[in-house]
KEVO-687389 format. One record per residue (C-alpha): residue number from 1; residue in one letter; chain; x negated, y, z negated. Coordinates in steps of 0.1 Angstrom, whole numbers, plus 5000, padded with zeros to 4 digits. Example, Ala and Ser with C-alpha at 12.3 -4.5 7.8 and 13.67 -1.06 7.14 Angstrom:
REM residues 2
<pt><num>1</num><residuo>a</residuo><cadena>A</cadena><east>4877</east><north>4955</north><up>4922</up></pt>
<pt><num>2</num><residuo>s</residuo><cadena>A</cadena><east>4863</east><north>4989</north><up>4929</up></pt>
This chain:
REM residues 257
<pt><num>1</num><residuo>m</residuo><cadena>A</cadena><east>4935</east><north>5126</north><up>5143</up></pt>
<pt><num>2</num><residuo>k</residuo><cadena>A</cadena><east>4930</east><north>5135</north><up>5178</up></pt>
<pt><num>3</num><residuo>e</residuo><cadena>A</cadena><east>4938</east><north>5173</north><up>5164</up></pt>
<pt><num>4</num><residuo>l</residuo><cadena>A</cadena><east>4901</east><north>5175</north><up>5149</up></pt>
<pt><num>5</num><residuo>g</residuo><cadena>A</cadena><east>4888</east><north>5176</north><up>5182</up></pt>
<pt><num>6</num><residuo>s</residuo><cadena>A</cadena><east>4860</east><north>5152</north><up>5168</up></pt>
<pt><num>7</num><residuo>c</residuo><cadena>A</cadena><east>4870</east><north>5117</north><up>5185</up></pt>
<pt><num>8</num><residuo>v</residuo><cadena>A</cadena><east>4839</east><north>5096</north><up>5197</up></pt>
<pt><num>9</num><residuo>g</residuo><cadena>A</cadena><east>4835</east><north>5064</north><up>5217</up></pt>
<pt><num>10</num><residuo>p</residuo><cadena>A</cadena><east>4870</east><north>5049</north><up>5233</up></pt>
<pt><num>11</num><residuo>l</residuo><cadena>A</cadena><east>4895</east><north>5036</north><up>5208</up></pt>
<pt><num>12</num><residuo>s</residuo><cadena>A</cadena><east>4887</east><north>5007</north><up>5189</up></pt>
<pt><num>13</num><residuo>g</residuo><cadena>A</cadena><east>4907</east><north>4978</north><up>5179</up></pt>
<pt><num>14</num><residuo>e</residuo><cadena>A</cadena><east>4926</east><north>4989</north><up>5147</up></pt>
<pt><num>15</num><residuo>h</residuo><cadena>A</cadena><east>4939</east><north>4958</north><up>5121</up></pt>
<pt><num>16</num><residuo>l</residuo><cadena>A</cadena><east>4971</east><north>4975</north><up>5111</up></pt>
<pt><num>17</num><residuo>i</residuo><cadena>A</cadena><east>4971</east><north>4958</north><up>5075</up></pt>
<pt><num>18</num><residuo>s</residuo><cadena>A</cadena><east>4929</east><north>4957</north><up>5071</up></pt>
<pt><num>19</num><residuo>e</residuo><cadena>A</cadena><east>4912</east><north>4920</north><up>5078</up></pt>
<pt><num>20</num><residuo>s</residuo><cadena>A</cadena><east>4900</east><north>4921</north><up>5046</up></pt>
<pt><num>21</num><residuo>v</residuo><cadena>A</cadena><east>4931</east><north>4928</north><up>5028</up></pt>
<pt><num>22</num><residuo>i</residuo><cadena>A</cadena><east>4950</east><north>4901</north><up>5046</up></pt>
<pt><num>23</num><residuo>e</residuo><cadena>A</cadena><east>4917</east><north>4877</north><up>5037</up></pt>
<pt><num>24</num><residuo>v</residuo><cadena>A</cadena><east>4928</east><north>4883</north><up>5001</up></pt>
<pt><num>25</num><residuo>l</residuo><cadena>A</cadena><east>4962</east><north>4882</north><up>5002</up></pt>
<pt><num>26</num><residuo>k</residuo><cadena>A</cadena><east>4964</east><north>4848</north><up>5020</up></pt>
<pt><num>27</num><residuo>g</residuo><cadena>A</cadena><east>4940</east><north>4832</north><up>4998</up></pt>
<pt><num>28</num><residuo>d</residuo><cadena>A</cadena><east>4937</east><north>4795</north><up>5007</up></pt>
<pt><num>29</num><residuo>g</residuo><cadena>A</cadena><east>4973</east><north>4795</north><up>5023</up></pt>
<pt><num>30</num><residuo>g</residuo><cadena>A</cadena><east>4986</east><north>4811</north><up>5060</up></pt>
<pt><num>31</num><residuo>f</residuo><cadena>A</cadena><east>4996</east><north>4845</north><up>5066</up></pt>
<pt><num>32</num><residuo>s</residuo><cadena>A</cadena><east>5028</east><north>4855</north><up>5078</up></pt>
<pt><num>33</num><residuo>i</residuo><cadena>A</cadena><east>5049</east><north>4887</north><up>5086</up></pt>
<pt><num>34</num><residuo>s</residuo><cadena>A</cadena><east>5085</east><north>4893</north><up>5093</up></pt>
<pt><num>35</num><residuo>g</residuo><cadena>A</cadena><east>5106</east><north>4927</north><up>5093</up></pt>
<pt><num>36</num><residuo>v</residuo><cadena>A</cadena><east>5085</east><north>4940</north><up>5128</up></pt>
<pt><num>37</num><residuo>p</residuo><cadena>A</cadena><east>5109</east><north>4951</north><up>5160</up></pt>
<pt><num>38</num><residuo>w</residuo><cadena>A</cadena><east>5093</east><north>4921</north><up>5177</up></pt>
<pt><num>39</num><residuo>l</residuo><cadena>A</cadena><east>5106</east><north>4895</north><up>5157</up></pt>
<pt><num>40</num><residuo>d</residuo><cadena>A</cadena><east>5143</east><north>4888</north><up>5151</up></pt>
<pt><num>41</num><residuo>k</residuo><cadena>A</cadena><east>5157</east><north>4900</north><up>5115</up></pt>
<pt><num>42</num><residuo>g</residuo><cadena>A</cadena><east>5149</east><north>4871</north><up>5091</up></pt>
<pt><num>43</num><residuo>e</residuo><cadena>A</cadena><east>5124</east><north>4855</north><up>5116</up></pt>
<pt><num>44</num><residuo>e</residuo><cadena>A</cadena><east>5086</east><north>4846</north><up>5101</up></pt>
<pt><num>45</num><residuo>k</residuo><cadena>A</cadena><east>5057</east><north>4841</north><up>5121</up></pt>
<pt><num>46</num><residuo>v</residuo><cadena>A</cadena><east>5022</east><north>4831</north><up>5110</up></pt>
<pt><num>47</num><residuo>l</residuo><cadena>A</cadena><east>4992</east><north>4851</north><up>5122</up></pt>
<pt><num>48</num><residuo>g</residuo><cadena>A</cadena><east>4955</east><north>4852</north><up>5119</up></pt>
<pt><num>49</num><residuo>a</residuo><cadena>A</cadena><east>4934</east><north>4874</north><up>5102</up></pt>
<pt><num>50</num><residuo>r</residuo><cadena>A</cadena><east>4921</east><north>4890</north><up>5130</up></pt>
<pt><num>51</num><residuo>s</residuo><cadena>A</cadena><east>4959</east><north>4893</north><up>5145</up></pt>
<pt><num>52</num><residuo>l</residuo><cadena>A</cadena><east>4979</east><north>4925</north><up>5142</up></pt>
<pt><num>53</num><residuo>r</residuo><cadena>A</cadena><east>4958</east><north>4952</north><up>5158</up></pt>
<pt><num>54</num><residuo>a</residuo><cadena>A</cadena><east>4962</east><north>4981</north><up>5176</up></pt>
<pt><num>55</num><residuo>n</residuo><cadena>A</cadena><east>4939</east><north>5007</north><up>5199</up></pt>
<pt><num>56</num><residuo>c</residuo><cadena>A</cadena><east>4952</east><north>5033</north><up>5174</up></pt>
<pt><num>57</num><residuo>l</residuo><cadena>A</cadena><east>4917</east><north>5050</north><up>5162</up></pt>
<pt><num>58</num><residuo>c</residuo><cadena>A</cadena><east>4886</east><north>5059</north><up>5181</up></pt>
<pt><num>59</num><residuo>t</residuo><cadena>A</cadena><east>4852</east><north>5040</north><up>5170</up></pt>
<pt><num>60</num><residuo>k</residuo><cadena>A</cadena><east>4841</east><north>5072</north><up>5146</up></pt>
<pt><num>61</num><residuo>h</residuo><cadena>A</cadena><east>4870</east><north>5078</north><up>5129</up></pt>
<pt><num>62</num><residuo>n</residuo><cadena>A</cadena><east>4877</east><north>5039</north><up>5124</up></pt>
<pt><num>63</num><residuo>s</residuo><cadena>A</cadena><east>4840</east><north>5037</north><up>5107</up></pt>
<pt><num>64</num><residuo>a</residuo><cadena>A</cadena><east>4847</east><north>5067</north><up>5089</up></pt>
<pt><num>65</num><residuo>l</residuo><cadena>A</cadena><east>4877</east><north>5056</north><up>5072</up></pt>
<pt><num>66</num><residuo>s</residuo><cadena>A</cadena><east>4865</east><north>5021</north><up>5066</up></pt>
<pt><num>67</num><residuo>p</residuo><cadena>A</cadena><east>4855</east><north>5030</north><up>5025</up></pt>
<pt><num>68</num><residuo>i</residuo><cadena>A</cadena><east>4891</east><north>5033</north><up>5018</up></pt>
<pt><num>69</num><residuo>d</residuo><cadena>A</cadena><east>4895</east><north>4994</north><up>5035</up></pt>
<pt><num>70</num><residuo>s</residuo><cadena>A</cadena><east>4870</east><north>4986</north><up>5011</up></pt>
<pt><num>71</num><residuo>a</residuo><cadena>A</cadena><east>4888</east><north>5001</north><up>4978</up></pt>
<pt><num>72</num><residuo>a</residuo><cadena>A</cadena><east>4920</east><north>4984</north><up>4990</up></pt>
<pt><num>73</num><residuo>r</residuo><cadena>A</cadena><east>4900</east><north>4953</north><up>4994</up></pt>
<pt><num>74</num><residuo>h</residuo><cadena>A</cadena><east>4887</east><north>4956</north><up>4955</up></pt>
<pt><num>75</num><residuo>f</residuo><cadena>A</cadena><east>4918</east><north>4964</north><up>4941</up></pt>
<pt><num>76</num><residuo>f</residuo><cadena>A</cadena><east>4938</east><north>4940</north><up>4957</up></pt>
<pt><num>77</num><residuo>e</residuo><cadena>A</cadena><east>4909</east><north>4909</north><up>4949</up></pt>
<pt><num>78</num><residuo>s</residuo><cadena>A</cadena><east>4906</east><north>4924</north><up>4916</up></pt>
<pt><num>79</num><residuo>l</residuo><cadena>A</cadena><east>4946</east><north>4925</north><up>4909</up></pt>
<pt><num>80</num><residuo>k</residuo><cadena>A</cadena><east>4951</east><north>4885</north><up>4927</up></pt>
<pt><num>81</num><residuo>s</residuo><cadena>A</cadena><east>4922</east><north>4873</north><up>4904</up></pt>
<pt><num>82</num><residuo>y</residuo><cadena>A</cadena><east>4933</east><north>4889</north><up>4871</up></pt>
<pt><num>83</num><residuo>l</residuo><cadena>A</cadena><east>4967</east><north>4880</north><up>4875</up></pt>
<pt><num>84</num><residuo>e</residuo><cadena>A</cadena><east>4963</east><north>4844</north><up>4887</up></pt>
<pt><num>85</num><residuo>a</residuo><cadena>A</cadena><east>4936</east><north>4832</north><up>4862</up></pt>
<pt><num>86</num><residuo>d</residuo><cadena>A</cadena><east>4931</east><north>4833</north><up>4822</up></pt>
<pt><num>87</num><residuo>a</residuo><cadena>A</cadena><east>4891</east><north>4840</north><up>4826</up></pt>
<pt><num>88</num><residuo>g</residuo><cadena>A</cadena><east>4890</east><north>4834</north><up>4784</up></pt>
<pt><num>89</num><residuo>e</residuo><cadena>A</cadena><east>4870</east><north>4873</north><up>4785</up></pt>
<pt><num>90</num><residuo>p</residuo><cadena>A</cadena><east>4883</east><north>4906</north><up>4793</up></pt>
<pt><num>91</num><residuo>r</residuo><cadena>A</cadena><east>4876</east><north>4919</north><up>4831</up></pt>
<pt><num>92</num><residuo>m</residuo><cadena>A</cadena><east>4873</east><north>4951</north><up>4846</up></pt>
<pt><num>93</num><residuo>a</residuo><cadena>A</cadena><east>4876</east><north>4972</north><up>4876</up></pt>
<pt><num>94</num><residuo>l</residuo><cadena>A</cadena><east>4875</east><north>5011</north><up>4887</up></pt>
<pt><num>95</num><residuo>v</residuo><cadena>A</cadena><east>4895</east><north>5018</north><up>4918</up></pt>
<pt><num>96</num><residuo>s</residuo><cadena>A</cadena><east>4897</east><north>5053</north><up>4933</up></pt>
<pt><num>97</num><residuo>g</residuo><cadena>A</cadena><east>4937</east><north>5060</north><up>4928</up></pt>
<pt><num>98</num><residuo>h</residuo><cadena>A</cadena><east>4930</east><north>5087</north><up>4958</up></pt>
<pt><num>99</num><residuo>d</residuo><cadena>A</cadena><east>4913</east><north>5064</north><up>4980</up></pt>
<pt><num>100</num><residuo>l</residuo><cadena>A</cadena><east>4945</east><north>5035</north><up>4975</up></pt>
<pt><num>101</num><residuo>e</residuo><cadena>A</cadena><east>4971</east><north>5060</north><up>4984</up></pt>
<pt><num>102</num><residuo>a</residuo><cadena>A</cadena><east>4948</east><north>5068</north><up>5018</up></pt>
<pt><num>103</num><residuo>w</residuo><cadena>A</cadena><east>4948</east><north>5035</north><up>5023</up></pt>
<pt><num>104</num><residuo>l</residuo><cadena>A</cadena><east>4986</east><north>5027</north><up>5022</up></pt>
<pt><num>105</num><residuo>l</residuo><cadena>A</cadena><east>4995</east><north>5058</north><up>5042</up></pt>
<pt><num>106</num><residuo>k</residuo><cadena>A</cadena><east>4969</east><north>5047</north><up>5071</up></pt>
<pt><num>107</num><residuo>t</residuo><cadena>A</cadena><east>4983</east><north>5014</north><up>5072</up></pt>
<pt><num>108</num><residuo>a</residuo><cadena>A</cadena><east>5017</east><north>5032</north><up>5073</up></pt>
<pt><num>109</num><residuo>k</residuo><cadena>A</cadena><east>5010</east><north>5056</north><up>5100</up></pt>
<pt><num>110</num><residuo>a</residuo><cadena>A</cadena><east>4989</east><north>5027</north><up>5121</up></pt>
<pt><num>111</num><residuo>l</residuo><cadena>A</cadena><east>5020</east><north>5004</north><up>5120</up></pt>
<pt><num>112</num><residuo>a</residuo><cadena>A</cadena><east>5045</east><north>5032</north><up>5125</up></pt>
<pt><num>113</num><residuo>v</residuo><cadena>A</cadena><east>5024</east><north>5048</north><up>5160</up></pt>
<pt><num>114</num><residuo>s</residuo><cadena>A</cadena><east>5019</east><north>5008</north><up>5173</up></pt>
<pt><num>115</num><residuo>g</residuo><cadena>A</cadena><east>5057</east><north>5003</north><up>5169</up></pt>
<pt><num>116</num><residuo>n</residuo><cadena>A</cadena><east>5056</east><north>4981</north><up>5141</up></pt>
<pt><num>117</num><residuo>l</residuo><cadena>A</cadena><east>5079</east><north>4997</north><up>5121</up></pt>
<pt><num>118</num><residuo>a</residuo><cadena>A</cadena><east>5123</east><north>4990</north><up>5122</up></pt>
<pt><num>119</num><residuo>r</residuo><cadena>A</cadena><east>5153</east><north>4999</north><up>5107</up></pt>
<pt><num>120</num><residuo>g</residuo><cadena>A</cadena><east>5177</east><north>4968</north><up>5113</up></pt>
<pt><num>121</num><residuo>s</residuo><cadena>A</cadena><east>5167</east><north>4961</north><up>5150</up></pt>
<pt><num>122</num><residuo>e</residuo><cadena>A</cadena><east>5159</east><north>4996</north><up>5158</up></pt>
<pt><num>123</num><residuo>k</residuo><cadena>A</cadena><east>5121</east><north>5007</north><up>5160</up></pt>
<pt><num>124</num><residuo>l</residuo><cadena>A</cadena><east>5114</east><north>5034</north><up>5142</up></pt>
<pt><num>125</num><residuo>s</residuo><cadena>A</cadena><east>5095</east><north>5066</north><up>5160</up></pt>
<pt><num>126</num><residuo>g</residuo><cadena>A</cadena><east>5068</east><north>5067</north><up>5138</up></pt>
<pt><num>127</num><residuo>v</residuo><cadena>A</cadena><east>5073</east><north>5101</north><up>5133</up></pt>
<pt><num>128</num><residuo>f</residuo><cadena>A</cadena><east>5063</east><north>5115</north><up>5095</up></pt>
<pt><num>129</num><residuo>a</residuo><cadena>A</cadena><east>5079</east><north>5147</north><up>5081</up></pt>
<pt><num>130</num><residuo>q</residuo><cadena>A</cadena><east>5048</east><north>5155</north><up>5071</up></pt>
<pt><num>131</num><residuo>d</residuo><cadena>A</cadena><east>5023</east><north>5145</north><up>5102</up></pt>
<pt><num>132</num><residuo>h</residuo><cadena>A</cadena><east>5012</east><north>5180</north><up>5102</up></pt>
<pt><num>133</num><residuo>m</residuo><cadena>A</cadena><east>4995</east><north>5177</north><up>5072</up></pt>
<pt><num>134</num><residuo>l</residuo><cadena>A</cadena><east>4984</east><north>5136</north><up>5077</up></pt>
<pt><num>135</num><residuo>v</residuo><cadena>A</cadena><east>4946</east><north>5144</north><up>5083</up></pt>
<pt><num>136</num><residuo>a</residuo><cadena>A</cadena><east>4940</east><north>5162</north><up>5057</up></pt>
<pt><num>137</num><residuo>m</residuo><cadena>A</cadena><east>4957</east><north>5143</north><up>5031</up></pt>
<pt><num>138</num><residuo>l</residuo><cadena>A</cadena><east>4938</east><north>5114</north><up>5043</up></pt>
<pt><num>139</num><residuo>d</residuo><cadena>A</cadena><east>4903</east><north>5132</north><up>5037</up></pt>
<pt><num>140</num><residuo>d</residuo><cadena>A</cadena><east>4914</east><north>5153</north><up>5006</up></pt>
<pt><num>141</num><residuo>p</residuo><cadena>A</cadena><east>4935</east><north>5145</north><up>4977</up></pt>
<pt><num>142</num><residuo>a</residuo><cadena>A</cadena><east>4936</east><north>5180</north><up>4969</up></pt>
<pt><num>143</num><residuo>t</residuo><cadena>A</cadena><east>4957</east><north>5187</north><up>4997</up></pt>
<pt><num>144</num><residuo>w</residuo><cadena>A</cadena><east>4988</east><north>5163</north><up>4984</up></pt>
<pt><num>145</num><residuo>p</residuo><cadena>A</cadena><east>5016</east><north>5181</north><up>4976</up></pt>
<pt><num>146</num><residuo>d</residuo><cadena>A</cadena><east>5023</east><north>5185</north><up>4944</up></pt>
<pt><num>147</num><residuo>g</residuo><cadena>A</cadena><east>5041</east><north>5156</north><up>4929</up></pt>
<pt><num>148</num><residuo>a</residuo><cadena>A</cadena><east>5035</east><north>5134</north><up>4960</up></pt>
<pt><num>149</num><residuo>g</residuo><cadena>A</cadena><east>5014</east><north>5105</north><up>4958</up></pt>
<pt><num>150</num><residuo>l</residuo><cadena>A</cadena><east>5020</east><north>5067</north><up>4940</up></pt>
<pt><num>151</num><residuo>y</residuo><cadena>A</cadena><east>5043</east><north>5059</north><up>4916</up></pt>
<pt><num>152</num><residuo>c</residuo><cadena>A</cadena><east>5054</east><north>5031</north><up>4901</up></pt>
<pt><num>153</num><residuo>l</residuo><cadena>A</cadena><east>5091</east><north>5019</north><up>4899</up></pt>
<pt><num>154</num><residuo>m</residuo><cadena>A</cadena><east>5088</east><north>4989</north><up>4872</up></pt>
<pt><num>155</num><residuo>n</residuo><cadena>A</cadena><east>5104</east><north>4996</north><up>4838</up></pt>
<pt><num>156</num><residuo>e</residuo><cadena>A</cadena><east>5088</east><north>4979</north><up>4804</up></pt>
<pt><num>157</num><residuo>g</residuo><cadena>A</cadena><east>5103</east><north>4944</north><up>4802</up></pt>
<pt><num>158</num><residuo>d</residuo><cadena>A</cadena><east>5106</east><north>4938</north><up>4838</up></pt>
<pt><num>159</num><residuo>m</residuo><cadena>A</cadena><east>5100</east><north>4902</north><up>4850</up></pt>
<pt><num>160</num><residuo>v</residuo><cadena>A</cadena><east>5080</east><north>4902</north><up>4883</up></pt>
<pt><num>161</num><residuo>v</residuo><cadena>A</cadena><east>5069</east><north>4875</north><up>4905</up></pt>
<pt><num>162</num><residuo>n</residuo><cadena>A</cadena><east>5028</east><north>4875</north><up>4912</up></pt>
<pt><num>163</num><residuo>h</residuo><cadena>A</cadena><east>5033</east><north>4863</north><up>4949</up></pt>
<pt><num>164</num><residuo>s</residuo><cadena>A</cadena><east>5010</east><north>4868</north><up>4979</up></pt>
<pt><num>165</num><residuo>r</residuo><cadena>A</cadena><east>5028</east><north>4899</north><up>4995</up></pt>
<pt><num>166</num><residuo>f</residuo><cadena>A</cadena><east>5026</east><north>4929</north><up>5008</up></pt>
<pt><num>167</num><residuo>q</residuo><cadena>A</cadena><east>5057</east><north>4948</north><up>5012</up></pt>
<pt><num>168</num><residuo>l</residuo><cadena>A</cadena><east>5065</east><north>4982</north><up>5030</up></pt>
<pt><num>169</num><residuo>v</residuo><cadena>A</cadena><east>5099</east><north>5000</north><up>5034</up></pt>
<pt><num>170</num><residuo>p</residuo><cadena>A</cadena><east>5096</east><north>5033</north><up>5044</up></pt>
<pt><num>171</num><residuo>w</residuo><cadena>A</cadena><east>5124</east><north>5057</north><up>5032</up></pt>
<pt><num>172</num><residuo>l</residuo><cadena>A</cadena><east>5138</east><north>5084</north><up>5057</up></pt>
<pt><num>173</num><residuo>n</residuo><cadena>A</cadena><east>5155</east><north>5120</north><up>5057</up></pt>
<pt><num>174</num><residuo>e</residuo><cadena>A</cadena><east>5180</east><north>5135</north><up>5077</up></pt>
<pt><num>175</num><residuo>a</residuo><cadena>A</cadena><east>5157</east><north>5140</north><up>5110</up></pt>
<pt><num>176</num><residuo>e</residuo><cadena>A</cadena><east>5147</east><north>5099</north><up>5108</up></pt>
<pt><num>177</num><residuo>e</residuo><cadena>A</cadena><east>5116</east><north>5113</north><up>5095</up></pt>
<pt><num>178</num><residuo>i</residuo><cadena>A</cadena><east>5092</east><north>5089</north><up>5070</up></pt>
<pt><num>179</num><residuo>v</residuo><cadena>A</cadena><east>5094</east><north>5107</north><up>5038</up></pt>
<pt><num>180</num><residuo>a</residuo><cadena>A</cadena><east>5077</east><north>5082</north><up>5015</up></pt>
<pt><num>181</num><residuo>l</residuo><cadena>A</cadena><east>5070</east><north>5041</north><up>5015</up></pt>
<pt><num>182</num><residuo>q</residuo><cadena>A</cadena><east>5082</east><north>5016</north><up>4989</up></pt>
<pt><num>183</num><residuo>v</residuo><cadena>A</cadena><east>5054</east><north>4991</north><up>4989</up></pt>
<pt><num>184</num><residuo>s</residuo><cadena>A</cadena><east>5057</east><north>4956</north><up>4966</up></pt>
<pt><num>185</num><residuo>i</residuo><cadena>A</cadena><east>5018</east><north>4947</north><up>4959</up></pt>
<pt><num>186</num><residuo>l</residuo><cadena>A</cadena><east>5014</east><north>4910</north><up>4946</up></pt>
<pt><num>187</num><residuo>g</residuo><cadena>A</cadena><east>5050</east><north>4917</north><up>4927</up></pt>
<pt><num>188</num><residuo>f</residuo><cadena>A</cadena><east>5041</east><north>4953</north><up>4917</up></pt>
<pt><num>189</num><residuo>m</residuo><cadena>A</cadena><east>5068</east><north>4977</north><up>4931</up></pt>
<pt><num>190</num><residuo>f</residuo><cadena>A</cadena><east>5054</east><north>5014</north><up>4940</up></pt>
<pt><num>191</num><residuo>l</residuo><cadena>A</cadena><east>5063</east><north>5038</north><up>4962</up></pt>
<pt><num>192</num><residuo>l</residuo><cadena>A</cadena><east>5046</east><north>5065</north><up>4974</up></pt>
<pt><num>193</num><residuo>l</residuo><cadena>A</cadena><east>5058</east><north>5100</north><up>4979</up></pt>
<pt><num>194</num><residuo>l</residuo><cadena>A</cadena><east>5044</east><north>5117</north><up>5010</up></pt>
<pt><num>195</num><residuo>e</residuo><cadena>A</cadena><east>5063</east><north>5151</north><up>5000</up></pt>
<pt><num>196</num><residuo>r</residuo><cadena>A</cadena><east>5067</east><north>5175</north><up>4974</up></pt>
<pt><num>197</num><residuo>l</residuo><cadena>A</cadena><east>5084</east><north>5159</north><up>4944</up></pt>
<pt><num>198</num><residuo>d</residuo><cadena>A</cadena><east>5122</east><north>5169</north><up>4943</up></pt>
<pt><num>199</num><residuo>a</residuo><cadena>A</cadena><east>5140</east><north>5159</north><up>4914</up></pt>
<pt><num>200</num><residuo>e</residuo><cadena>A</cadena><east>5173</east><north>5163</north><up>4923</up></pt>
<pt><num>201</num><residuo>k</residuo><cadena>A</cadena><east>5161</east><north>5146</north><up>4958</up></pt>
<pt><num>202</num><residuo>y</residuo><cadena>A</cadena><east>5146</east><north>5115</north><up>4938</up></pt>
<pt><num>203</num><residuo>p</residuo><cadena>A</cadena><east>5162</east><north>5109</north><up>4908</up></pt>
<pt><num>204</num><residuo>l</residuo><cadena>A</cadena><east>5144</east><north>5074</north><up>4906</up></pt>
<pt><num>205</num><residuo>l</residuo><cadena>A</cadena><east>5111</east><north>5087</north><up>4901</up></pt>
<pt><num>206</num><residuo>a</residuo><cadena>A</cadena><east>5126</east><north>5105</north><up>4872</up></pt>
<pt><num>207</num><residuo>a</residuo><cadena>A</cadena><east>5118</east><north>5073</north><up>4847</up></pt>
<pt><num>208</num><residuo>a</residuo><cadena>A</cadena><east>5087</east><north>5063</north><up>4877</up></pt>
<pt><num>209</num><residuo>n</residuo><cadena>A</cadena><east>5050</east><north>5061</north><up>4859</up></pt>
<pt><num>210</num><residuo>y</residuo><cadena>A</cadena><east>5032</east><north>5086</north><up>4881</up></pt>
<pt><num>211</num><residuo>r</residuo><cadena>A</cadena><east>4995</east><north>5078</north><up>4892</up></pt>
<pt><num>212</num><residuo>p</residuo><cadena>A</cadena><east>4992</east><north>5054</north><up>4863</up></pt>
<pt><num>213</num><residuo>s</residuo><cadena>A</cadena><east>4959</east><north>5050</north><up>4844</up></pt>
<pt><num>214</num><residuo>r</residuo><cadena>A</cadena><east>4953</east><north>5015</north><up>4846</up></pt>
<pt><num>215</num><residuo>i</residuo><cadena>A</cadena><east>4971</east><north>4981</north><up>4851</up></pt>
<pt><num>216</num><residuo>e</residuo><cadena>A</cadena><east>4963</east><north>4957</north><up>4820</up></pt>
<pt><num>217</num><residuo>i</residuo><cadena>A</cadena><east>4972</east><north>4922</north><up>4823</up></pt>
<pt><num>218</num><residuo>r</residuo><cadena>A</cadena><east>4974</east><north>4899</north><up>4795</up></pt>
<pt><num>219</num><residuo>h</residuo><cadena>A</cadena><east>4966</east><north>4863</north><up>4793</up></pt>
<pt><num>220</num><residuo>p</residuo><cadena>A</cadena><east>4972</east><north>4837</north><up>4764</up></pt>
<pt><num>221</num><residuo>a</residuo><cadena>A</cadena><east>4932</east><north>4839</north><up>4760</up></pt>
<pt><num>222</num><residuo>s</residuo><cadena>A</cadena><east>4920</east><north>4871</north><up>4777</up></pt>
<pt><num>223</num><residuo>e</residuo><cadena>A</cadena><east>4929</east><north>4907</north><up>4787</up></pt>
<pt><num>224</num><residuo>s</residuo><cadena>A</cadena><east>4921</east><north>4924</north><up>4815</up></pt>
<pt><num>225</num><residuo>w</residuo><cadena>A</cadena><east>4925</east><north>4957</north><up>4836</up></pt>
<pt><num>226</num><residuo>i</residuo><cadena>A</cadena><east>4920</east><north>4977</north><up>4864</up></pt>
<pt><num>227</num><residuo>s</residuo><cadena>A</cadena><east>4913</east><north>5012</north><up>4862</up></pt>
<pt><num>228</num><residuo>f</residuo><cadena>A</cadena><east>4926</east><north>5043</north><up>4883</up></pt>
<pt><num>229</num><residuo>s</residuo><cadena>A</cadena><east>4906</east><north>5075</north><up>4887</up></pt>
<pt><num>230</num><residuo>w</residuo><cadena>A</cadena><east>4926</east><north>5108</north><up>4895</up></pt>
<pt><num>231</num><residuo>q</residuo><cadena>A</cadena><east>4912</east><north>5140</north><up>4902</up></pt>
<pt><num>232</num><residuo>d</residuo><cadena>A</cadena><east>4946</east><north>5158</north><up>4890</up></pt>
<pt><num>233</num><residuo>k</residuo><cadena>A</cadena><east>4956</east><north>5178</north><up>4861</up></pt>
<pt><num>234</num><residuo>h</residuo><cadena>A</cadena><east>4984</east><north>5153</north><up>4853</up></pt>
<pt><num>235</num><residuo>e</residuo><cadena>A</cadena><east>4993</east><north>5130</north><up>4821</up></pt>
<pt><num>236</num><residuo>h</residuo><cadena>A</cadena><east>4983</east><north>5093</north><up>4833</up></pt>
<pt><num>237</num><residuo>n</residuo><cadena>A</cadena><east>5001</east><north>5065</north><up>4815</up></pt>
<pt><num>238</num><residuo>v</residuo><cadena>A</cadena><east>4991</east><north>5027</north><up>4814</up></pt>
<pt><num>239</num><residuo>l</residuo><cadena>A</cadena><east>5012</east><north>5001</north><up>4827</up></pt>
<pt><num>240</num><residuo>k</residuo><cadena>A</cadena><east>5011</east><north>4965</north><up>4810</up></pt>
<pt><num>241</num><residuo>v</residuo><cadena>A</cadena><east>5015</east><north>4933</north><up>4821</up></pt>
<pt><num>242</num><residuo>e</residuo><cadena>A</cadena><east>5019</east><north>4897</north><up>4806</up></pt>
<pt><num>243</num><residuo>f</residuo><cadena>A</cadena><east>5009</east><north>4864</north><up>4825</up></pt>
<pt><num>244</num><residuo>v</residuo><cadena>A</cadena><east>5041</east><north>4839</north><up>4824</up></pt>
<pt><num>245</num><residuo>q</residuo><cadena>A</cadena><east>5032</east><north>4813</north><up>4852</up></pt>
<pt><num>246</num><residuo>n</residuo><cadena>A</cadena><east>5018</east><north>4814</north><up>4891</up></pt>
<pt><num>247</num><residuo>v</residuo><cadena>A</cadena><east>5044</east><north>4811</north><up>4918</up></pt>
<pt><num>248</num><residuo>p</residuo><cadena>A</cadena><east>5028</east><north>4801</north><up>4952</up></pt>
<pt><num>249</num><residuo>l</residuo><cadena>A</cadena><east>5041</east><north>4821</north><up>4980</up></pt>
<pt><num>250</num><residuo>d</residuo><cadena>A</cadena><east>5017</east><north>4834</north><up>5010</up></pt>
<pt><num>251</num><residuo>r</residuo><cadena>A</cadena><east>5034</east><north>4860</north><up>5032</up></pt>
<pt><num>252</num><residuo>v</residuo><cadena>A</cadena><east>5037</east><north>4896</north><up>5043</up></pt>
<pt><num>253</num><residuo>l</residuo><cadena>A</cadena><east>5069</east><north>4915</north><up>5047</up></pt>
<pt><num>254</num><residuo>l</residuo><cadena>A</cadena><east>5078</east><north>4949</north><up>5066</up></pt>
<pt><num>255</num><residuo>e</residuo><cadena>A</cadena><east>5116</east><north>4946</north><up>5054</up></pt>
<pt><num>256</num><residuo>r</residuo><cadena>A</cadena><east>5139</east><north>4963</north><up>5078</up></pt>
<pt><num>257</num><residuo>r</residuo><cadena>A</cadena><east>5165</east><north>4984</north><up>5063</up></pt>
């Protein structure tokens, strides 16, 4: 964010994946990571919640971006709780969809510039095709290109595994620049598109749910939902999930491709 010319204080230790999100995902288990350049392919390493840090934000901007960390924690905490337990009564949560998009973008950029994204055994340069716009995109949802943002890649009837995993896979263009991020969140499959939607370039998104209005989770004795607020003129559809069983698996993957 140095291009803003408003940095204050020294570079501070930024959690590449928010500490509060790590605490939610690991629950009572461990937190491990794989797919980073400093581990062999397929190797996992157990980390503490205060690990995986880099000095990539000044004190001022670290503090300024903390609200999107809080929004991400609220989303993960609500989603994990609603998936894992039948409360016997409805539960509701409201999350800014734009804050969640910004958190995913900030997380991916922090991982990239700190050298923690790789394809195969090759470390990615960390360059995003929209680098010239990323600061504005973090600050103002209206600056996102038309059709850019969060897409749900699941279709009706798909079976998903509810595991405590945050998986991030960058998509690259021909210039080896990051143009999108495929994200697995507690078994949900999303794509965060960072450039204008090109239907011929991204046919996978033709049947995807763009910026869902809410996630409904149905248990035998209750139904809960997480609603997303969006400041755009697009139509937003509901994503419905029916609980089957819990699967205890606690890890975070940055998959190599």
